[in-house]
TORRO-526721 format. One line per field, with one value per residue (C-alpha): x, y, z. Coordinates in nm, 3 decimals. Example, Ala and Ser with C-alpha at 12.3 -4.5 7.8 and 13.67 -1.06 7.14 Angstrom:
// residues 2
c1 1.230 / 1.367
c2 -0.450 / -0.106
c3 0.780 / 0.714
//
This chain:
// residues 301
c1 -0.015 / 0.143 / 0.188 / -0.056 / -0.342 / -0.233 / -0.243 / -0.592 / -0.748 / -0.570 / -0.753 / -1.080 / -1.038 / -0.945 / -1.235 / -1.481 / -1.320 / -1.370 / -1.740 / -1.808 / -1.638 / -1.838 / -2.145 / -2.086 / -2.012 / -2.295 / -2.543 / -2.380 / -2.435 / -2.829 / -3.013 / -3.263 / -3.632 / -3.769 / -3.940 / -4.223 / -4.385 / -4.746 / -4.925 / -5.330 / -5.537 / -5.593 / -5.423 / -5.174 / -5.074 / -4.980 / -4.825 / -5.060 / -4.938 / -5.132 / -5.025 / -4.946 / -5.087 / -5.405 / -5.470 / -5.748 / -5.492 / -5.217 / -4.961 / -4.831 / -4.463 / -4.295 / -4.454 / -4.404 / -4.390 / -4.100 / -3.909 / -4.021 / -3.939 / -3.593 / -3.512 / -3.633 / -3.486 / -3.824 / -3.993 / -4.304 / -4.651 / -4.905 / -5.254 / -5.371 / -5.640 / -5.712 / -6.043 / -6.060 / -6.273 / -6.299 / -6.608 / -6.492 / -6.170 / -6.387 / -6.638 / -6.543 / -6.425 / -6.113 / -5.962 / -6.139 / -5.850 / -5.508 / -5.260 / -4.974 / -4.644 / -4.755 / -4.452 / -4.504 / -4.863 / -5.060 / -5.372 / -5.701 / -5.964 / -6.180 / -6.154 / -6.160 / -5.867 / -5.863 / -5.925 / -5.617 / -5.396 / -5.505 / -5.438 / -5.103 / -5.006 / -5.102 / -4.915 / -4.610 / -4.617 / -4.297 / -4.206 / -4.412 / -4.170 / -4.440 / -4.811 / -4.953 / -5.274 / -5.354 / -5.748 / -6.036 / -5.962 / -6.194 / -6.478 / -6.465 / -6.360 / -6.740 / -6.758 / -6.538 / -6.862 / -7.078 / -7.289 / -7.135 / -6.833 / -6.756 / -7.092 / -7.042 / -6.702 / -6.867 / -7.133 / -6.852 / -6.642 / -6.857 / -6.844 / -6.459 / -6.380 / -6.605 / -6.478 / -6.107 / -6.120 / -6.238 / -5.962 / -5.691 / -5.856 / -5.839 / -5.474 / -5.398 / -5.549 / -5.380 / -5.037 / -5.027 / -4.901 / -4.553 / -4.592 / -4.620 / -4.945 / -4.908 / -5.207 / -5.147 / -5.340 / -5.300 / -5.154 / -5.441 / -5.437 / -5.772 / -5.537 / -5.454 / -5.795 / -5.603 / -5.454 / -5.668 / -5.846 / -5.767 / -5.543 / -5.627 / -5.873 / -6.256 / -6.451 / -6.576 / -6.204 / -6.066 / -6.341 / -6.286 / -5.916 / -5.980 / -6.256 / -6.039 / -5.803 / -6.082 / -6.200 / -5.871 / -5.758 / -6.082 / -6.267 / -6.072 / -5.736 / -5.872 / -6.117 / -5.821 / -5.591 / -5.845 / -5.901 / -5.562 / -5.515 / -5.793 / -5.584 / -5.260 / -5.136 / -4.965 / -5.064 / -4.872 / -5.017 / -4.906 / -5.126 / -4.969 / -4.611 / -4.675 / -4.759 / -5.105 / -5.201 / -4.954 / -5.181 / -5.275 / -5.143 / -4.770 / -4.668 / -4.394 / -4.284 / -4.382 / -4.225 / -4.561 / -4.836 / -4.646 / -4.718 / -4.901 / -4.963 / -4.677 / -4.906 / -5.048 / -4.690 / -4.621 / -4.901 / -4.816 / -4.447 / -4.572 / -4.888 / -5.053 / -5.343 / -5.212 / -5.113 / -5.376 / -5.642 / -5.557 / -5.531 / -5.239 / -4.883 / -4.577 / -4.268 / -4.132 / -4.465 / -4.458 / -4.105 / -4.182 / -4.465 / -4.223 / -3.978 / -4.227 / -4.336 / -3.969 / -3.938 / -4.239 / -4.156 / -3.806 / -3.940 / -4.162 / -3.933
c2 0.003 / 0.346 / 0.616 / 0.849 / 0.583 / 0.454 / 0.800 / 0.852 / 0.536 / 0.598 / 0.937 / 0.792 / 0.506 / 0.765 / 0.972 / 0.677 / 0.599 / 0.940 / 0.960 / 0.647 / 0.752 / 1.105 / 0.901 / 0.671 / 0.970 / 1.164 / 0.844 / 0.809 / 1.162 / 1.152 / 1.162 / 0.873 / 0.985 / 1.050 / 0.729 / 0.793 / 0.636 / 0.700 / 0.676 / 0.671 / 0.648 / 0.801 / 0.991 / 0.703 / 0.746 / 1.110 / 1.024 / 1.202 / 1.256 / 1.438 / 1.752 / 1.622 / 1.926 / 1.897 / 1.548 / 1.715 / 1.937 / 1.790 / 1.756 / 1.527 / 1.411 / 1.214 / 0.897 / 0.583 / 0.716 / 0.947 / 0.636 / 0.426 / 0.695 / 0.738 / 0.371 / 0.298 / 0.613 / 0.738 / 1.064 / 1.078 / 1.172 / 1.156 / 1.177 / 1.061 / 1.255 / 1.244 / 1.110 / 0.929 / 0.625 / 0.342 / 0.513 / 0.883 / 0.771 / 0.659 / 0.936 / 1.271 / 1.559 / 1.713 / 1.664 / 1.846 / 1.819 / 1.843 / 1.821 / 2.084 / 1.956 / 1.668 / 1.499 / 1.498 / 1.639 / 1.635 / 1.864 / 1.761 / 2.008 / 1.918 / 1.547 / 1.239 / 1.072 / 0.787 / 0.967 / 1.217 / 0.935 / 0.728 / 1.071 / 1.105 / 0.749 / 0.747 / 1.083 / 0.920 / 0.552 / 0.375 / 0.611 / 0.473 / 0.249 / 0.163 / 0.223 / 0.185 / 0.231 / 0.275 / 0.274 / 0.113 / 0.230 / 0.516 / 0.278 / 0.092 / 0.346 / 0.386 / 0.049 / 0.053 / 0.257 / 0.009 / -0.250 / -0.528 / -0.414 / -0.771 / -0.736 / -0.374 / -0.444 / -0.735 / -0.521 / -0.265 / -0.541 / -0.626 / -0.269 / -0.241 / -0.565 / -0.412 / -0.043 / -0.166 / -0.396 / -0.121 / 0.088 / -0.185 / -0.244 / 0.108 / 0.147 / -0.191 / -0.063 / 0.264 / 0.130 / -0.166 / -0.536 / -0.453 / -0.199 / -0.300 / -0.231 / -0.296 / -0.243 / -0.210 / -0.263 / -0.110 / -0.189 / -0.307 / 0.014 / -0.076 / -0.337 / -0.030 / -0.029 / -0.246 / 0.066 / 0.363 / 0.533 / 0.350 / 0.081 / -0.200 / -0.214 / -0.234 / -0.536 / -0.318 / -0.220 / -0.567 / -0.689 / -0.428 / -0.499 / -0.861 / -0.821 / -0.587 / -0.887 / -1.083 / -0.817 / -0.750 / -1.133 / -1.286 / -0.975 / -0.671 / -0.798 / -1.101 / -0.868 / -0.626 / -0.906 / -1.042 / -0.723 / -0.635 / -0.979 / -0.953 / -0.666 / -0.886 / -0.649 / -0.728 / -0.694 / -0.586 / -0.747 / -0.452 / -0.612 / -0.949 / -0.797 / -0.580 / -0.858 / -0.796 / -1.174 / -1.276 / -1.407 / -1.164 / -1.404 / -1.334 / -1.037 / -0.779 / -0.513 / -0.168 / 0.126 / 0.314 / 0.032 / -0.231 / -0.596 / -0.586 / -0.820 / -0.801 / -0.727 / -0.385 / -0.302 / -0.312 / -0.086 / 0.153 / 0.177 / 0.241 / 0.417 / 0.708 / 0.528 / 0.429 / 0.781 / 0.978 / 0.747 / 0.849 / 0.569 / 0.714 / 0.588 / 0.727 / 0.787 / 0.449 / 0.309 / 0.463 / 0.366 / -0.009 / 0.022 / 0.174 / -0.113 / -0.379 / -0.191 / -0.196 / -0.577 / -0.647 / -0.444 / -0.587 / -0.934 / -0.897 / -0.720
c3 0.001 / -0.084 / 0.188 / 0.089 / 0.049 / 0.407 / 0.563 / 0.408 / 0.555 / 0.881 / 0.898 / 0.832 / 1.092 / 1.339 / 1.278 / 1.304 / 1.642 / 1.787 / 1.624 / 1.843 / 2.141 / 2.134 / 2.067 / 2.365 / 2.595 / 2.494 / 2.546 / 2.901 / 2.997 / 2.903 / 3.205 / 3.242 / 3.297 / 3.640 / 3.814 / 4.036 / 4.338 / 4.341 / 4.682 / 4.723 / 5.040 / 5.346 / 5.648 / 5.685 / 5.324 / 5.392 / 5.733 / 5.939 / 6.317 / 6.585 / 6.788 / 7.117 / 7.310 / 7.092 / 6.921 / 6.696 / 6.497 / 6.327 / 6.055 / 5.796 / 5.808 / 5.539 / 5.681 / 5.518 / 5.169 / 5.241 / 5.365 / 5.062 / 4.792 / 4.927 / 4.974 / 4.624 / 4.468 / 4.335 / 4.328 / 4.542 / 4.422 / 4.670 / 4.608 / 4.966 / 5.162 / 5.532 / 5.608 / 5.299 / 5.257 / 5.011 / 4.857 / 4.884 / 4.707 / 4.419 / 4.421 / 4.620 / 4.395 / 4.554 / 4.891 / 5.170 / 5.414 / 5.264 / 5.519 / 5.554 / 5.454 / 5.296 / 5.118 / 4.744 / 4.762 / 4.420 / 4.421 / 4.239 / 4.296 / 4.023 / 3.998 / 4.232 / 4.389 / 4.174 / 3.858 / 3.942 / 4.002 / 3.694 / 3.488 / 3.638 / 3.582 / 3.214 / 3.161 / 3.285 / 3.104 / 3.182 / 3.468 / 3.730 / 3.959 / 4.246 / 4.339 / 4.704 / 4.842 / 5.217 / 5.233 / 5.434 / 5.813 / 5.802 / 5.669 / 5.997 / 6.261 / 6.388 / 6.447 / 6.778 / 6.924 / 6.805 / 7.014 / 6.816 / 6.654 / 6.480 / 6.313 / 6.234 / 6.083 / 5.899 / 5.748 / 5.600 / 5.460 / 5.157 / 5.047 / 5.134 / 4.927 / 4.619 / 4.653 / 4.676 / 4.398 / 4.164 / 4.281 / 4.226 / 3.865 / 3.760 / 3.873 / 3.686 / 3.375 / 3.375 / 3.495 / 3.275 / 3.372 / 3.452 / 3.769 / 4.111 / 4.311 / 4.674 / 4.912 / 5.281 / 5.604 / 5.963 / 6.300 / 6.524 / 6.710 / 6.919 / 7.071 / 7.284 / 7.450 / 7.691 / 7.831 / 7.714 / 7.852 / 8.190 / 8.287 / 8.414 / 8.137 / 8.200 / 8.087 / 7.765 / 7.691 / 7.704 / 7.503 / 7.255 / 7.243 / 7.182 / 6.905 / 6.711 / 6.650 / 6.521 / 6.284 / 6.134 / 6.114 / 5.993 / 5.820 / 5.698 / 5.587 / 5.379 / 5.209 / 5.130 / 5.020 / 4.777 / 4.641 / 4.545 / 4.413 / 4.185 / 4.005 / 4.015 / 4.312 / 4.639 / 4.998 / 5.305 / 5.641 / 5.860 / 6.141 / 6.135 / 6.087 / 6.383 / 6.624 / 6.653 / 6.650 / 6.964 / 7.232 / 7.463 / 7.733 / 7.614 / 7.845 / 7.863 / 8.124 / 7.986 / 8.164 / 8.191 / 8.242 / 8.400 / 8.290 / 7.958 / 7.655 / 7.394 / 7.150 / 7.305 / 7.388 / 7.007 / 6.931 / 7.217 / 7.048 / 6.708 / 6.745 / 6.918 / 7.057 / 7.399 / 7.485 / 7.312 / 7.200 / 6.838 / 6.558 / 6.372 / 6.365 / 6.551 / 6.342 / 6.429 / 6.300 / 5.982 / 5.944 / 6.013 / 5.749 / 5.494 / 5.578 / 5.499 / 5.170 / 5.056 / 5.132 / 4.954 / 4.651 / 4.633 / 4.680 / 4.392 / 4.142
//
């Protein structure tokens, strides 16, 4: 090969290599699209905690959603609304009780929570990393004061299952088959009736604590699990994972109440019920729920 031709070929080869390197560098610096974590539900989904001096007023913390978003490196889009029920999530326009400082809050003044969430999901196809739902607690809170709490919960369970199945179905249709949907339940806060408002507990307090376990274990949680499963969704049984089903005969020493059931001790540590009669989680409770969701998400990935 003569020298001029060799020189030309070398120049072409060098240019091609440089072009390839430039393309590789350009593609490596292109930022990946934002991945979102979409949260729906009630006051648990926005991390509500009461003001200790006035339990009626309160605020939203990052709750479990903040923990999950950080752990999974996702951007939070939170549609949760304090006071939401399985029915209001489907039919109520706007959120009448947007809590201050809600992490990742999404406003939807002219539509329902489910419509706003599904519209967001559809607008961000391929960018949804996880969807969680916390709902049904407000459907049954009044049952704690009913003459027959378990009968009251049983009556509410049918509509809970129907409504949650509708929520899960709409989320699945919007997200497609590849996106994880995880439903959650709650700590059994009414176990705290063992020490609130009086300790030792009255006969009615003890009965309520015992019946609350039956309500969660045989009615609420099976209905929720079946509803999410109908749309290929997962379910985190927070009640079981926070020790609610440990027999009340298993006891520990508590610095405030003395010897109490371990299940009650757990709920006192994780929620505000034992101190204030408030059903919401403390920060350690929300973190515990967040860890459960992350573990479930990674297990299903």
